[in-house]
C-alpha positions as CSV (number, residue, x, y, z in Angstrom):
1,X,-0.1,0.0,0.1
2,X,2.9,2.2,0.6
3,X,4.2,2.3,-3.0
4,X,0.5,3.1,-4.0
5,X,0.5,6.2,-1.9
6,X,4.0,7.2,-3.0
7,X,2.8,7.0,-6.7
8,X,-0.5,9.0,-5.8
9,X,1.5,11.7,-4.2
10,X,3.8,11.7,-7.1
11,X,1.1,12.2,-9.6
12,X,-0.5,14.9,-7.4
13,X,2.8,16.7,-7.4
14,X,3.3,16.6,-11.2
15,X,-0.2,17.8,-11.6
16,X,0.5,20.6,-9.4
17,X,3.5,21.6,-11.0
18,X,2.1,21.1,-14.4
19,X,-1.0,23.5,-13.5
20,X,1.5,26.2,-12.0
21,X,3.6,25.9,-15.3
22,X,0.4,26.4,-17.3
23,X,-0.6,29.4,-15.4
24,X,2.9,31.0,-15.8
25,X,2.8,30.5,-19.5
26,X,-0.5,32.0,-19.8
27,X,0.5,35.0,-17.9
28,X,3.5,35.5,-19.9
29,X,1.6,35.1,-23.1
30,X,-1.0,37.7,-22.2
31,X,1.9,39.9,-21.3
32,X,3.2,39.5,-24.9
33,X,-0.2,40.2,-26.3
34,X,-0.6,43.2,-24.3
35,X,2.9,44.6,-25.5
36,X,1.7,43.6,-28.9
37,X,-1.4,45.3,-28.9
38,X,-0.1,48.4,-27.2
39,X,2.3,48.8,-30.1
40,X,-0.5,48.6,-32.7
41,X,-2.4,51.2,-30.6
42,X,0.7,53.5,-30.1
43,X,0.5,53.5,-26.4
44,X,3.0,55.5,-24.5
45,X,5.2,53.2,-21.8
46,X,2.7,54.1,-19.0
47,X,-0.5,53.1,-21.1
48,X,1.4,50.0,-22.2
49,X,1.9,48.9,-18.9
50,X,-1.5,49.5,-17.8
51,X,-2.9,47.7,-20.9
52,X,-0.8,44.6,-19.9
53,X,-2.3,44.5,-16.6
54,X,-5.6,44.6,-18.2
55,X,-4.9,42.0,-20.5
56,X,-3.7,39.5,-17.8
57,X,-6.7,40.5,-15.5
58,X,-9.0,39.7,-18.5
59,X,-7.8,36.0,-18.5
60,X,-9.5,35.5,-14.9
61,X,-13.1,36.2,-16.3
62,X,-13.4,32.6,-17.4
63,X,-11.6,29.4,-18.0
64,X,-9.9,29.0,-21.2
65,X,-8.7,31.8,-23.8
66,X,-11.9,33.1,-25.0
67,X,-11.9,36.1,-22.5
68,X,-8.6,37.3,-23.6
69,X,-9.4,36.9,-27.3
70,X,-12.6,39.0,-26.8
71,X,-10.9,41.5,-25.0
72,X,-8.1,42.2,-27.7
73,X,-10.5,41.6,-30.5
74,X,-12.6,44.5,-29.0
75,X,-9.6,46.8,-28.4
76,X,-8.4,46.3,-31.9
77,X,-11.7,46.7,-33.7
78,X,-10.7,50.0,-35.2
79,X,-7.5,48.3,-36.7
80,X,-10.0,45.4,-38.4
81,X,-7.8,42.7,-37.6
82,X,-9.1,39.4,-38.6
83,X,-10.2,36.8,-36.0
84,X,-7.8,34.2,-37.6
85,X,-4.9,36.7,-37.2
86,X,-5.5,37.1,-33.5
87,X,-5.8,33.4,-33.0
88,X,-2.7,32.7,-34.8
89,X,-0.7,35.7,-32.7
90,X,-2.0,34.3,-29.6
91,X,-0.8,30.5,-30.5
92,X,2.4,32.2,-31.7
93,X,2.9,34.0,-28.3
94,X,1.9,31.1,-26.4
95,X,4.7,29.0,-27.8
96,X,7.1,31.7,-27.1
97,X,6.1,31.8,-23.6
98,X,6.4,28.0,-23.3
99,X,10.0,28.4,-24.4
100,X,10.5,31.3,-21.7
101,X,9.9,28.1,-19.3
102,X,12.1,25.5,-20.7
């Protein structure tokens, strides 16, 4: 029974580690998204910092990436950026964020 408990604890630790890593990757991706959108909107450094925080906070509205997508889509509506391009950029920046933690 001891080896079963050890194995169970090992899986729980791995799960917790994976969840923490995913949270960090998402937060980093959102930071990169905030920087990207800020450049498109010609924000000054103070506005950029504030905007990055708003993108990171938007991710807490619901599970998944749809909340962040809706925010940046709304913020870029004047720029007429296609949904496909936004999703592609989100994926690209997610991969960049993953490499930051490897």
